Backbone as ProteinMPNN parsed JSONL, in Angstrom:
{"seq_chain_A": "MFLPSPGQVVQRLSELAGRGHLVNDTLISIYRISVGFLISTAFALPIGVMIGCYRHWEAAIEPLVDFIRYMPVVAFIPLTIFWAGTGDAQKFLIIWIGTFFQQVLLIMDNVKSVPRDFVNLGRTLEMSEAKILIRIVLPSAMPAIWDSMRISLGWAWTWLVVAELVAATSGLGYRITTAQRFFQTDTIFGYLLLLGVLGLTTDQAMKLAHRRLFRYLRVR", "coords_chain_A": {"N_chain_A": [[0.698, -17.859, 18.07], [0.27, -15.07, 17.893], [1.726, -14.206, 15.711], [1.461, -15.803, 13.061], [2.971, -18.332, 10.937], [3.809, -18.147, 7.388], [3.05, -20.566, 6.217], [1.027, -21.495, 7.948], [-0.894, -19.539, 7.511], [-1.524, -19.905, 4.78], [-2.518, -22.503, 4.911], [-4.776, -22.097, 6.512], [-6.31, -20.41, 4.871], [-6.802, -22.206, 2.83], [-8.433, -24.044, 4.145], [-10.669, -22.411, 4.716], [-11.449, -21.83, 2.123], [-12.179, -24.357, 1.261], [-14.461, -24.77, 2.792], [-16.119, -22.945, 1.671], [-16.352, -20.394, 2.643], [-14.412, -18.455, 2.017], [-14.668, -17.807, -0.741], [-17.343, -16.963, -0.758], [-17.345, -14.749, 1.043], [-15.586, -13.068, -0.338], [-16.914, -12.586, -2.794], [-19.221, -11.279, -1.879], [-18.135, -8.929, -0.758], [-16.933, -7.824, -3.049], [-19.194, -7.348, -4.588], [-20.469, -5.392, -2.997], [-18.557, -3.301, -3.0], [-18.482, -2.696, -5.705], [-21.118, -1.813, -6.39], [-21.49, 0.287, -4.514], [-19.361, 2.033, -5.179], [-19.948, 2.677, -7.836], [-22.38, 4.033, -7.519], [-21.51, 6.262, -6.041], [-19.733, 7.443, -7.908], [-21.498, 8.005, -9.99], [-22.984, 10.085, -8.915], [-20.961, 11.944, -8.279], [-19.603, 12.609, -10.657], [-21.231, 14.252, -12.539], [-21.702, 16.467, -10.835], [-19.123, 17.303, -10.099], [-18.108, 18.036, -12.62], [-19.836, 20.125, -13.229], [-19.362, 22.108, -11.213], [-16.761, 22.546, -11.783], [-16.82, 23.817, -14.197], [-18.479, 26.041, -14.023], [-18.452, 29.012, -12.286], [-20.325, 30.113, -10.482], [-21.75, 27.905, -9.582], [-19.677, 26.569, -8.382], [-19.077, 28.321, -6.268], [-21.372, 27.991, -4.786], [-21.525, 25.268, -4.11], [-18.986, 24.064, -3.537], [-17.938, 25.004, -0.933], [-19.656, 23.646, 0.886], [-19.127, 20.955, 0.253], [-16.412, 20.842, 0.908], [-16.622, 21.298, 3.63], [-18.009, 19.008, 4.61], [-16.353, 16.903, 3.842], [-14.234, 16.843, 5.577], [-15.174, 15.685, 7.824], [-14.941, 12.814, 9.872], [-15.395, 9.641, 8.44], [-15.864, 7.349, 9.907], [-17.259, 8.221, 12.112], [-19.787, 8.466, 11.152], [-20.824, 5.947, 11.021], [-22.484, 4.832, 13.185], [-24.8, 6.393, 12.719], [-25.465, 5.675, 10.088], [-26.203, 3.057, 10.511], [-28.527, 3.409, 12.012], [-30.057, 4.678, 10.068], [-30.065, 2.97, 7.803], [-29.897, 0.334, 8.642], [-28.181, -2.814, 9.01], [-27.609, -3.982, 6.637], [-26.802, -4.366, 3.101], [-27.347, -1.824, 2.099], [-26.437, -0.045, 4.019], [-23.683, -0.389, 3.799], [-23.274, 0.551, 1.194], [-23.91, 3.218, 1.645], [-21.905, 4.066, 3.419], [-19.639, 3.81, 1.764], [-20.339, 5.701, -0.142], [-20.365, 8.102, 1.386], [-17.686, 8.157, 2.102], [-16.293, 8.448, -0.302], [-17.592, 10.101, -2.183], [-17.49, 12.98, -1.719], [-14.775, 13.496, -1.864], [-14.291, 12.69, -4.48], [-15.793, 14.552, -5.946], [-14.353, 16.964, -5.633], [-11.878, 16.231, -6.736], [-12.602, 15.686, -9.407], [-13.559, 18.183, -10.121], [-11.154, 19.681, -10.079], [-9.833, 18.33, -12.14], [-11.383, 19.056, -14.362], [-10.995, 21.799, -14.361], [-8.378, 21.904, -15.146], [-8.303, 21.696, -17.869], [-7.002, 23.105, -20.796], [-7.433, 26.58, -21.317], [-7.392, 27.591, -23.848], [-8.526, 25.635, -25.449], [-11.253, 25.783, -24.853], [-11.748, 28.418, -25.653], [-11.301, 28.14, -28.379], [-13.517, 26.609, -29.117], [-15.536, 28.488, -28.659], [-14.807, 30.381, -30.506], [-15.456, 29.032, -32.812], [-18.112, 29.233, -32.602], [-19.562, 27.394, -31.091], [-22.088, 25.997, -28.99], [-22.516, 26.318, -25.383], [-23.146, 23.852, -24.284], [-22.22, 22.052, -26.24], [-19.51, 22.664, -26.198], [-18.892, 21.739, -23.657], [-19.471, 18.964, -23.905], [-18.025, 18.101, -26.169], [-15.475, 19.141, -25.98], [-14.505, 19.859, -23.297], [-15.109, 17.595, -21.595], [-13.926, 15.307, -23.064], [-11.233, 16.166, -22.959], [-10.684, 16.272, -20.231], [-11.182, 13.717, -19.355], [-9.145, 11.591, -19.199], [-7.692, 12.373, -16.868], [-9.781, 12.397, -15.045], [-10.395, 9.693, -14.982], [-8.102, 8.682, -13.715], [-8.47, 9.88, -11.234], [-10.733, 8.513, -10.403], [-9.632, 5.993, -10.128], [-7.923, 6.374, -7.939], [-9.792, 7.039, -5.929], [-11.161, 4.672, -5.791], [-9.514, 3.054, -4.279], [-9.859, 4.242, -1.765], [-12.515, 3.582, -1.421], [-12.42, 0.779, -1.002], [-11.215, 0.765, 1.519], [-13.152, 2.004, 3.182], [-15.293, 0.277, 2.851], [-14.374, -2.082, 4.116], [-14.082, -1.097, 6.713], [-16.766, -0.571, 7.338], [-17.763, -3.188, 7.255], [-16.351, -4.292, 9.328], [-17.517, -3.155, 11.561], [-20.357, -3.308, 11.429], [-21.83, -5.902, 10.259], [-22.818, -9.005, 8.756], [-21.604, -10.608, 7.066], [-18.967, -10.918, 4.594], [-15.582, -9.705, 3.946], [-14.511, -8.014, 5.95], [-16.2, -8.628, 8.082], [-15.484, -11.298, 8.546], [-12.888, -10.967, 9.477], [-13.361, -9.641, 11.885], [-14.757, -11.622, 13.297], [-12.752, -13.556, 13.458], [-11.005, -12.229, 15.132], [-12.25, -12.348, 17.616], [-11.869, -14.96, 18.38], [-9.163, -15.244, 18.496], [-7.929, -15.953, 16.101], [-5.468, -15.458, 14.432], [-4.23, -16.285, 12.126], [-6.277, -16.38, 10.253], [-6.922, -13.67, 10.15], [-4.536, -12.518, 9.094], [-4.535, -13.854, 6.643], [-6.873, -12.879, 5.389], [-6.24, -10.183, 5.289], [-4.108, -10.242, 3.469], [-5.548, -11.149, 1.269], [-7.255, -8.968, 0.855], [-5.344, -7.082, 0.1], [-4.501, -8.212, -2.332], [-6.888, -8.095, -3.827], [-7.302, -5.318, -3.884], [-4.985, -4.502, -5.279], [-5.436, -5.813, -7.692], [-7.803, -4.582, -8.702], [-6.812, -2.0, -8.971], [-4.778, -2.319, -10.906], [-6.366, -3.178, -12.986], [-7.835, -0.869, -13.523], [-5.739, 0.761, -14.375], [-4.936, -0.595, -16.7], [-7.272, -0.345, -18.221], [-7.221, 2.4, -18.538], [-5.003, 2.747, -20.211], [-5.97, 1.464, -22.476], [-8.28, 2.903, -23.14], [-7.393, 5.48, -23.541], [-5.406, 5.666, -25.586], [-4.266, 7.522, -27.259], [-2.756, 9.171, -25.702], [-0.27, 8.185, -25.392], [3.208, 8.538, -25.776], [5.133, 8.246, -28.529]], "CA_chain_A": [[-0.662, -17.328, 18.121], [0.201, -13.667, 17.522], [2.369, -13.995, 14.42], [1.499, -17.119, 12.421], [3.894, -18.495, 9.818], [3.148, -18.142, 6.073], [2.42, -21.864, 5.988], [-0.233, -21.538, 8.692], [-1.854, -18.657, 6.839], [-1.966, -20.575, 3.554], [-3.346, -23.65, 5.31], [-6.056, -21.584, 6.984], [-7.06, -19.956, 3.705], [-7.256, -23.404, 2.121], [-9.567, -24.574, 4.905], [-11.82, -21.534, 4.508], [-11.881, -22.01, 0.739], [-12.87, -25.637, 1.199], [-15.786, -24.628, 3.392], [-16.895, -21.994, 0.883], [-16.383, -19.08, 3.281], [-13.501, -17.53, 1.348], [-15.282, -17.344, -1.992], [-18.57, -16.244, -0.436], [-16.993, -13.444, 1.604], [-14.974, -12.259, -1.389], [-17.951, -12.169, -3.744], [-20.09, -10.303, -1.221], [-17.417, -7.663, -0.655], [-16.778, -7.275, -4.4], [-20.512, -6.813, -4.959], [-20.708, -4.146, -2.262], [-17.649, -2.249, -3.461], [-18.848, -2.331, -7.076], [-22.349, -1.016, -6.383], [-21.264, 1.522, -3.767], [-18.475, 2.927, -5.923], [-20.673, 3.158, -9.012], [-23.341, 5.039, -7.056], [-20.739, 7.453, -5.7], [-19.222, 8.058, -9.136], [-22.634, 8.523, -10.754], [-23.33, 11.372, -8.337], [-19.827, 12.869, -8.235], [-19.158, 13.024, -11.986], [-21.901, 15.459, -13.058], [-21.544, 17.605, -9.922], [-17.754, 17.77, -10.241], [-17.98, 18.729, -13.906], [-20.613, 21.358, -13.174], [-18.689, 23.136, -10.412], [-15.488, 22.834, -12.423], [-17.049, 24.641, -15.378], [-19.244, 27.261, -13.749], [-17.997, 29.564, -11.018], [-21.419, 30.349, -9.537], [-22.027, 26.621, -8.95], [-18.543, 26.293, -7.5], [-19.243, 29.129, -5.063], [-22.51, 27.503, -4.015], [-21.425, 23.864, -3.703], [-17.675, 23.653, -3.028], [-17.771, 25.154, 0.516], [-20.368, 22.572, 1.578], [-18.373, 19.724, 0.034], [-15.198, 20.951, 1.722], [-17.025, 21.188, 5.044], [-18.392, 17.643, 4.955], [-15.289, 15.934, 3.578], [-13.324, 16.785, 6.72], [-15.801, 14.909, 8.898], [-14.488, 11.411, 9.792], [-16.434, 8.724, 7.975], [-16.144, 6.379, 10.97], [-18.253, 8.801, 13.017], [-21.109, 8.324, 10.54], [-21.27, 4.553, 11.025], [-23.699, 4.634, 14.005], [-25.953, 7.008, 12.066], [-25.864, 4.877, 8.926], [-26.899, 1.869, 11.021], [-29.879, 3.86, 12.342], [-30.78, 5.046, 8.854], [-30.151, 1.922, 6.774], [-29.748, -1.003, 9.196], [-26.847, -3.414, 8.875], [-27.548, -4.682, 5.354], [-25.946, -3.821, 2.045], [-27.596, -0.39, 1.916], [-25.546, 0.684, 4.932], [-22.339, -0.437, 3.22], [-23.275, 1.483, 0.074], [-23.934, 4.574, 2.185], [-20.569, 4.364, 3.944], [-18.76, 4.03, 0.605], [-20.738, 6.98, -0.737], [-19.876, 9.191, 2.238], [-16.228, 8.15, 2.111], [-15.669, 8.724, -1.602], [-18.307, 11.08, -3.01], [-17.035, 14.359, -1.553], [-13.418, 13.563, -2.407], [-14.38, 12.585, -5.938], [-16.3, 15.811, -6.485], [-13.265, 17.94, -5.695], [-10.882, 15.765, -7.7], [-13.14, 15.878, -10.756], [-13.574, 19.63, -10.332], [-9.788, 20.091, -10.442], [-9.538, 17.77, -13.461], [-12.063, 19.879, -15.368], [-10.346, 23.11, -14.385], [-7.06, 21.792, -15.769], [-8.432, 21.735, -19.327], [-6.461, 24.382, -21.288], [-8.434, 27.585, -21.67], [-7.375, 27.781, -25.299], [-9.461, 24.685, -26.061], [-12.599, 26.353, -24.694], [-11.829, 29.617, -26.505], [-11.429, 27.681, -29.754], [-14.914, 26.249, -29.313], [-16.332, 29.708, -28.756], [-14.477, 30.999, -31.796], [-16.235, 28.284, -33.813], [-19.517, 29.498, -32.283], [-20.205, 26.227, -30.499], [-22.86, 26.294, -27.791], [-21.867, 25.909, -24.144], [-23.361, 22.409, -24.111], [-21.314, 21.344, -27.144], [-18.148, 22.842, -25.686], [-18.758, 20.841, -22.518], [-19.517, 17.561, -24.314], [-17.052, 17.768, -27.215], [-14.133, 19.658, -25.694], [-14.102, 19.79, -21.892], [-15.137, 16.219, -21.087], [-12.851, 14.471, -23.643], [-9.919, 16.619, -22.514], [-10.509, 15.995, -18.801], [-11.522, 12.339, -19.021], [-8.015, 10.793, -18.698], [-7.414, 12.743, -15.478], [-10.928, 11.952, -14.247], [-10.244, 8.245, -14.797], [-7.087, 8.499, -12.677], [-9.099, 10.241, -9.959], [-11.605, 7.396, -10.045], [-8.766, 4.898, -9.659], [-7.482, 6.716, -6.587], [-10.919, 6.972, -5.004], [-11.528, 3.272, -5.623], [-8.748, 2.573, -3.133], [-10.55, 4.696, -0.55], [-13.765, 2.824, -1.303], [-12.095, -0.493, -0.358], [-10.964, 1.02, 2.944], [-14.397, 2.279, 3.907], [-16.103, -0.945, 2.849], [-13.885, -2.982, 5.16], [-14.427, -0.475, 7.997], [-18.195, -0.816, 7.564], [-17.961, -4.61, 7.532], [-15.783, -4.589, 10.64], [-18.365, -2.629, 12.631], [-21.753, -3.756, 11.355], [-22.012, -6.791, 9.11], [-22.991, -10.432, 9.04], [-20.905, -11.312, 5.996], [-17.952, -10.105, 3.954], [-14.2, -9.863, 4.395], [-14.361, -7.343, 7.235], [-16.916, -9.412, 9.099], [-14.702, -12.499, 8.864], [-11.761, -10.521, 10.287], [-13.882, -9.379, 13.236], [-15.047, -12.917, 13.91], [-11.473, -14.18, 13.77], [-10.421, -11.521, 16.269], [-12.886, -12.817, 18.851], [-11.371, -16.293, 18.714], [-7.705, -15.201, 18.396], [-7.515, -16.659, 14.878], [-4.637, -14.491, 13.713], [-3.934, -16.786, 10.78], [-7.381, -15.928, 9.406], [-6.792, -12.222, 9.978], [-3.46, -12.267, 8.14], [-4.956, -14.356, 5.336], [-7.837, -11.965, 4.789], [-5.522, -8.948, 4.971], [-3.418, -10.497, 2.208], [-6.563, -11.221, 0.22], [-7.674, -7.589, 0.576], [-4.276, -6.462, -0.676], [-4.545, -8.753, -3.698], [-8.072, -7.542, -4.489], [-7.051, -3.908, -4.148], [-3.992, -4.402, -6.356], [-6.067, -6.273, -8.934], [-8.688, -3.534, -9.209], [-5.988, -0.867, -9.376], [-4.133, -2.653, -12.17], [-7.416, -3.221, -14.011], [-8.114, 0.521, -13.886], [-4.594, 1.234, -15.154], [-5.022, -1.205, -18.025], [-8.38, 0.301, -18.922], [-6.769, 3.749, -18.893], [-4.14, 2.641, -21.398], [-6.77, 1.063, -23.632], [-9.244, 3.942, -23.48], [-6.741, 6.739, -23.906], [-4.167, 5.309, -26.283], [-3.705, 8.689, -27.931], [-1.877, 9.893, -24.79], [1.059, 7.577, -25.399], [4.247, 9.234, -26.54], [5.881, 7.25, -29.3]], "C_chain_A": [[-0.733, -15.905, 17.562], [0.831, -13.372, 16.166], [2.519, -15.34, 13.712], [2.472, -17.143, 11.248], [3.123, -18.429, 8.497], [2.444, -19.461, 5.773], [1.091, -21.989, 6.708], [-1.301, -20.694, 8.009], [-2.404, -19.323, 5.585], [-2.879, -21.748, 3.878], [-4.739, -23.195, 5.75], [-6.918, -21.096, 5.826], [-7.592, -21.137, 2.903], [-8.47, -24.016, 2.818], [-10.821, -23.735, 4.676], [-12.353, -21.644, 3.087], [-12.647, -23.316, 0.58], [-14.266, -25.587, 1.773], [-16.688, -23.676, 2.614], [-16.933, -20.592, 1.453], [-15.57, -18.053, 2.492], [-14.139, -16.94, 0.096], [-16.518, -16.51, -1.704], [-18.283, -14.851, 0.099], [-16.425, -12.521, 0.539], [-16.017, -11.733, -2.365], [-18.869, -11.112, -3.148], [-19.411, -8.944, -1.143], [-17.223, -7.019, -2.025], [-18.095, -6.675, -4.885], [-20.763, -5.467, -4.276], [-19.829, -3.009, -2.762], [-18.039, -1.781, -4.854], [-20.064, -1.416, -7.094], [-22.123, 0.32, -5.688], [-20.417, 2.52, -4.534], [-19.167, 3.486, -7.163], [-21.696, 4.22, -8.638], [-22.622, 6.351, -6.747], [-20.266, 8.185, -6.946], [-20.351, 8.668, -9.958], [-23.098, 9.874, -10.223], [-22.198, 12.389, -8.491], [-19.465, 13.41, -9.615], [-19.901, 14.263, -12.494], [-21.716, 16.676, -12.159], [-20.14, 18.177, -10.031], [-17.536, 18.534, -11.53], [-18.676, 20.081, -13.85], [-19.878, 22.448, -12.387], [-17.297, 23.448, -10.957], [-15.626, 23.771, -13.604], [-17.662, 25.998, -15.06], [-18.934, 27.776, -12.343], [-19.123, 29.777, -10.012], [-21.823, 29.047, -8.841], [-20.891, 26.228, -8.005], [-18.692, 27.053, -6.185], [-20.361, 28.595, -4.165], [-22.274, 26.125, -3.401], [-20.099, 23.525, -3.036], [-17.505, 23.867, -1.522], [-18.469, 24.052, 1.316], [-19.63, 21.251, 1.447], [-17.111, 19.714, 0.877], [-15.511, 20.749, 3.199], [-17.276, 19.735, 5.433], [-17.224, 16.671, 4.8], [-14.279, 15.838, 4.716], [-13.926, 16.043, 7.915], [-15.357, 13.457, 8.783], [-15.634, 10.476, 9.433], [-16.832, 7.746, 9.078], [-17.227, 6.901, 11.904], [-19.667, 8.676, 12.457], [-21.659, 6.902, 10.654], [-22.48, 4.328, 11.935], [-24.945, 5.228, 13.358], [-26.419, 6.188, 10.874], [-26.574, 3.588, 9.349], [-28.335, 2.227, 11.382], [-30.7, 4.084, 11.08], [-31.045, 3.859, 7.942], [-30.022, 0.506, 7.317], [-28.331, -1.51, 9.03], [-26.696, -4.194, 7.57], [-26.649, -3.993, 4.357], [-26.136, -2.32, 1.861], [-26.696, 0.445, 2.822], [-24.125, 0.711, 4.4], [-22.23, 0.507, 2.033], [-23.189, 2.926, 0.574], [-22.574, 4.983, 2.738], [-19.588, 4.634, 2.806], [-19.068, 5.367, -0.042], [-20.197, 8.151, 0.073], [-18.352, 9.291, 2.15], [-15.575, 8.572, 0.811], [-16.313, 9.864, -2.38], [-17.687, 12.475, -2.925], [-15.606, 14.537, -2.055], [-13.439, 13.537, -3.934], [-14.83, 13.895, -6.569], [-15.175, 16.823, -6.656], [-12.174, 17.524, -6.682], [-11.342, 16.011, -9.14], [-13.206, 17.365, -11.093], [-12.194, 20.125, -10.77], [-9.396, 19.554, -11.818], [-10.152, 18.61, -14.57], [-11.396, 21.245, -15.49], [-8.998, 23.075, -15.092], [-7.12, 21.759, -17.291], [-7.927, 23.09, -19.827], [-7.56, 25.336, -21.743], [-8.499, 27.809, -23.175], [-8.343, 26.839, -26.004], [-10.886, 25.241, -26.012], [-12.77, 27.57, -25.594], [-11.956, 29.241, -27.977], [-12.869, 27.302, -30.067], [-15.803, 27.467, -29.446], [-16.051, 30.457, -30.05], [-15.257, 30.332, -32.924], [-17.739, 28.392, -33.579], [-20.258, 28.24, -31.824], [-20.978, 26.664, -29.257], [-22.109, 25.81, -26.559], [-22.001, 24.407, -23.914], [-22.407, 21.61, -24.998], [-19.866, 21.486, -26.708], [-17.897, 21.888, -24.532], [-18.616, 19.39, -22.962], [-18.37, 17.201, -25.254], [-15.626, 18.221, -26.905], [-13.71, 19.39, -24.251], [-14.034, 18.346, -21.397], [-14.064, 15.323, -21.727], [-11.462, 14.873, -23.161], [-9.644, 16.23, -21.065], [-10.635, 14.518, -18.458], [-10.328, 11.49, -18.586], [-7.676, 11.085, -17.241], [-8.55, 12.305, -14.568], [-10.829, 10.447, -13.975], [-9.209, 7.937, -13.719], [-7.648, 8.84, -11.295], [-10.031, 9.141, -9.485], [-10.784, 6.222, -9.515], [-8.284, 5.149, -8.232], [-8.615, 6.556, -5.587], [-11.425, 5.547, -4.818], [-10.761, 2.638, -4.464], [-9.373, 3.002, -1.82], [-11.828, 3.893, -0.335], [-13.524, 1.463, -0.638], [-11.893, -0.312, 1.143], [-12.266, 1.182, 3.709], [-15.331, 1.077, 3.89], [-15.68, -1.861, 3.984], [-14.197, -2.422, 6.546], [-15.891, -0.732, 8.331], [-18.456, -2.276, 7.909], [-17.373, -5.011, 8.884], [-16.742, -4.227, 11.762], [-19.76, -3.238, 12.595], [-21.953, -4.604, 10.112], [-22.233, -8.21, 9.603], [-22.335, -11.276, 7.947], [-19.863, -10.375, 5.412], [-16.577, -10.279, 4.58], [-13.976, -9.214, 5.756], [-15.041, -8.09, 8.367], [-16.105, -10.637, 9.507], [-13.474, -12.133, 9.711], [-12.202, -10.262, 11.72], [-14.164, -10.674, 13.976], [-13.756, -13.624, 14.316], [-10.812, -13.521, 14.979], [-10.976, -12.056, 17.595], [-12.321, -14.152, 19.314], [-9.844, -16.395, 18.57], [-7.178, -15.991, 17.193], [-6.689, -15.701, 14.005], [-4.254, -14.979, 12.319], [-5.028, -16.379, 9.795], [-7.275, -14.438, 9.126], [-5.713, -11.891, 8.951], [-3.857, -12.718, 6.738], [-5.905, -13.406, 4.644], [-7.209, -10.609, 4.479], [-4.763, -9.093, 3.65], [-4.396, -10.534, 1.039], [-7.054, -9.82, -0.152], [-6.62, -6.85, -0.238], [-4.279, -6.92, -2.116], [-5.724, -8.176, -4.466], [-7.871, -6.07, -4.831], [-6.063, -3.713, -5.285], [-4.596, -4.794, -7.692], [-6.961, -5.199, -9.536], [-7.889, -2.319, -9.687], [-5.326, -1.123, -10.726], [-5.147, -2.728, -13.311], [-7.774, -1.809, -14.47], [-6.972, 1.109, -14.722], [-4.631, 0.689, -16.582], [-6.121, -0.565, -18.846], [-7.996, 1.711, -19.362], [-5.909, 3.71, -20.155], [-4.942, 2.292, -22.643], [-7.699, 2.198, -24.091], [-8.591, 5.201, -24.02], [-5.382, 6.463, -24.557], [-3.49, 6.506, -26.913], [-2.759, 9.464, -27.018], [-0.46, 9.357, -24.807], [2.015, 8.374, -26.278], [5.091, 8.201, -27.236], [7.284, 7.771, -29.614]], "O_chain_A": [[-1.674, -15.565, 16.845], [0.489, -12.371, 15.538], [3.588, -15.95, 13.76], [2.761, -16.11, 10.643], [1.909, -18.632, 8.485], [1.379, -19.48, 5.156], [0.13, -22.524, 6.154], [-2.466, -21.085, 7.937], [-3.612, -19.308, 5.351], [-3.887, -21.965, 3.207], [-5.746, -23.818, 5.412], [-8.124, -21.341, 5.804], [-8.696, -21.081, 2.361], [-9.417, -24.452, 2.164], [-11.907, -24.277, 4.467], [-13.561, -21.563, 2.864], [-13.64, -23.379, -0.145], [-15.162, -26.284, 1.297], [-17.89, -23.61, 2.872], [-17.483, -19.686, 0.827], [-16.001, -16.913, 2.323], [-14.146, -15.725, -0.097], [-16.726, -15.47, -2.328], [-18.9, -13.878, -0.334], [-16.74, -11.331, 0.51], [-15.998, -10.555, -2.721], [-19.252, -10.161, -3.829], [-20.033, -7.921, -1.428], [-17.334, -5.8, -2.154], [-18.107, -5.618, -5.517], [-21.219, -4.518, -4.914], [-20.299, -1.883, -2.929], [-17.939, -0.592, -5.156], [-20.048, -0.367, -7.738], [-22.514, 1.366, -6.205], [-20.713, 3.715, -4.543], [-18.982, 4.657, -7.497], [-21.863, 5.202, -9.361], [-23.076, 7.423, -7.147], [-20.383, 9.408, -7.034], [-20.179, 9.73, -10.558], [-23.555, 10.719, -10.993], [-22.445, 13.556, -8.798], [-19.057, 14.566, -9.728], [-19.252, 15.246, -12.851], [-21.587, 17.796, -12.653], [-19.969, 19.396, -10.054], [-16.858, 19.562, -11.541], [-18.158, 21.071, -14.367], [-19.784, 23.586, -12.847], [-16.719, 24.486, -10.636], [-14.669, 24.447, -13.979], [-17.397, 26.985, -15.747], [-19.126, 27.074, -11.35], [-18.905, 29.636, -8.809], [-22.194, 29.057, -7.667], [-21.124, 25.626, -6.957], [-18.46, 26.495, -5.113], [-20.305, 28.729, -2.943], [-22.759, 25.838, -2.307], [-20.081, 22.772, -2.063], [-16.964, 22.98, -0.862], [-17.929, 23.578, 2.316], [-19.516, 20.505, 2.419], [-16.775, 18.701, 1.491], [-14.752, 20.105, 3.924], [-16.804, 19.282, 6.476], [-17.124, 15.707, 5.56], [-13.546, 14.854, 4.81], [-13.239, 15.807, 8.909], [-15.393, 12.906, 7.683], [-16.702, 10.515, 10.044], [-17.995, 7.357, 9.176], [-18.024, 6.125, 12.431], [-20.64, 8.771, 13.206], [-22.844, 6.681, 10.405], [-23.435, 3.684, 11.502], [-26.025, 4.643, 13.435], [-27.62, 6.019, 10.664], [-27.441, 3.087, 8.632], [-29.258, 1.462, 11.104], [-31.878, 3.733, 11.019], [-32.128, 3.747, 7.367], [-30.034, -0.446, 6.536], [-27.39, -0.723, 8.92], [-25.758, -4.976, 7.417], [-25.835, -3.142, 4.716], [-25.191, -1.616, 1.506], [-26.245, 1.522, 2.432], [-23.432, 1.72, 4.531], [-21.219, 1.19, 1.872], [-22.483, 3.751, -0.005], [-22.14, 6.119, 2.546], [-18.799, 5.577, 2.873], [-18.156, 6.088, -0.447], [-19.634, 9.089, -0.49], [-17.799, 10.391, 2.128], [-14.424, 9.01, 0.811], [-15.635, 10.53, -3.162], [-17.392, 13.083, -3.953], [-15.256, 15.583, -2.602], [-12.699, 14.27, -4.591], [-14.307, 14.301, -7.607], [-15.059, 17.461, -7.702], [-11.611, 18.366, -7.381], [-10.573, 16.481, -9.978], [-12.937, 17.758, -12.228], [-12.082, 20.898, -11.721], [-8.709, 20.236, -12.579], [-9.519, 18.849, -15.599], [-11.252, 21.78, -16.589], [-8.526, 24.1, -15.582], [-6.075, 21.792, -17.942], [-8.375, 24.126, -19.336], [-8.488, 24.951, -22.454], [-9.545, 28.176, -23.71], [-8.917, 27.192, -27.033], [-11.625, 25.18, -26.995], [-13.813, 27.737, -26.226], [-12.633, 29.93, -28.741], [-13.388, 27.625, -31.136], [-16.726, 27.478, -30.259], [-16.94, 31.088, -30.621], [-15.668, 30.993, -33.878], [-18.536, 27.741, -34.254], [-21.435, 28.053, -32.134], [-20.569, 27.59, -28.557], [-21.186, 25.001, -26.659], [-21.079, 23.766, -23.411], [-21.848, 20.605, -24.56], [-19.081, 20.545, -26.828], [-16.823, 21.295, -24.43], [-17.753, 18.666, -22.466], [-17.804, 16.114, -25.148], [-14.674, 17.728, -27.511], [-12.676, 18.766, -24.01], [-13.019, 17.923, -20.844], [-13.35, 14.635, -20.998], [-10.602, 14.012, -22.972], [-8.513, 15.898, -20.71], [-10.231, 14.106, -17.37], [-10.485, 10.706, -17.65], [-7.406, 10.168, -16.466], [-8.308, 11.885, -13.436], [-11.139, 9.985, -12.877], [-9.41, 7.039, -12.902], [-7.34, 8.171, -10.308], [-10.109, 8.867, -8.287], [-11.19, 5.544, -8.571], [-8.246, 4.229, -7.415], [-8.416, 5.995, -4.509], [-12.05, 5.24, -3.803], [-11.294, 1.788, -3.751], [-9.416, 2.225, -0.866], [-12.18, 3.565, 0.798], [-14.323, 1.034, 0.194], [-12.344, -1.133, 1.942], [-12.458, 0.571, 4.76], [-16.093, 0.884, 4.837], [-16.521, -2.363, 4.73], [-14.539, -3.177, 7.457], [-16.224, -1.071, 9.467], [-19.287, -2.567, 8.77], [-17.843, -5.96, 9.511], [-16.785, -4.901, 12.791], [-20.286, -3.641, 13.632], [-22.217, -4.077, 9.032], [-21.875, -8.559, 10.728], [-22.491, -12.496, 7.909], [-19.868, -9.178, 5.698], [-16.432, -10.924, 5.619], [-13.324, -9.798, 6.622], [-14.515, -8.171, 9.477], [-16.048, -10.977, 10.689], [-13.067, -12.913, 10.572], [-11.498, -10.62, 12.664], [-13.84, -10.801, 15.157], [-13.679, -14.22, 15.39], [-10.133, -14.19, 15.759], [-10.241, -12.194, 18.573], [-12.299, -14.438, 20.511], [-9.296, -17.496, 18.526], [-6.119, -16.616, 17.261], [-7.161, -15.208, 12.981], [-3.984, -14.171, 11.43], [-4.742, -16.07, 8.638], [-7.51, -13.991, 8.003], [-5.936, -11.086, 8.047], [-3.551, -12.041, 5.757], [-5.77, -13.15, 3.448], [-7.6, -9.953, 3.513], [-4.771, -8.187, 2.818], [-4.111, -10.018, -0.041], [-7.248, -9.519, -1.329], [-6.947, -6.09, -1.15], [-4.084, -6.116, -3.027], [-5.582, -7.805, -5.631], [-8.22, -5.624, -5.924], [-6.267, -2.865, -6.154], [-4.301, -4.175, -8.714], [-6.891, -4.929, -10.735], [-8.244, -1.686, -10.682], [-5.315, -0.248, -11.591], [-4.837, -2.389, -14.454], [-7.992, -1.575, -15.659], [-7.213, 1.864, -15.663], [-4.39, 1.417, -17.545], [-5.933, -0.273, -20.028], [-8.4, 2.163, -20.433], [-6.069, 4.537, -21.053], [-4.634, 2.764, -23.737], [-7.876, 2.417, -25.289], [-9.164, 5.903, -24.854], [-4.351, 6.974, -24.119], [-2.271, 6.511, -27.087], [-2.026, 10.33, -27.496], [0.455, 10.0, -24.294], [1.665, 8.818, -27.372], [5.707, 7.36, -26.581], [8.071, 7.077, -30.257]]}, "name": "protein", "num_of_chains": 1, "seq": "MFLPSPGQVVQRLSELAGRGHLVNDTLISIYRISVGFLISTAFALPIGVMIGCYRHWEAAIEPLVDFIRYMPVVAFIPLTIFWAGTGDAQKFLIIWIGTFFQQVLLIMDNVKSVPRDFVNLGRTLEMSEAKILIRIVLPSAMPAIWDSMRISLGWAWTWLVVAELVAATSGLGYRITTAQRFFQTDTIFGYLLLLGVLGLTTDQAMKLAHRRLFRYLRVR"}
């Protein structure tokens, strides 16, 4: 009961797949992680670049970001339920809280790591600040920013499952909670393995995309 064999886990996953639960839960969770992570990145990218480039914006925004990022995301779950209910919007909000503030600081550091000589070259060529940002800073920082996005995607999976464990009527986390109530440890182990496979798949996909997008970084 407490430690099912691999055969029991595989059999249970086959049963859930036959009923359609496995595919449905997986698709719902993938949808939530995709939308939530894209929303977080869409907010974090411009803010991170801005505070990484301009010190006055860094002084104004970074202390607030640092302050909030140390707050445990789990403590926000009751509030997000009050604000957004138990639907997909609440899951998006949890992912946003869990990844946005970390992403902002990571992207800020990525932008700051751009060699100062590159920026000075742009100014020597009398390029405007906007052109220096678009043509020099962003292309130089983008490989590191992509790696930061890959790291934060792993956090997004964690917070999605936490949200589904606490307040959900569907998804991988919800199925684990339901299995817990009925001592279905084979289901719990099966879904944990599935989460590991999904996380590894998305991570490897980001790595592959990095190699394809930034081929010029390869040392021959």
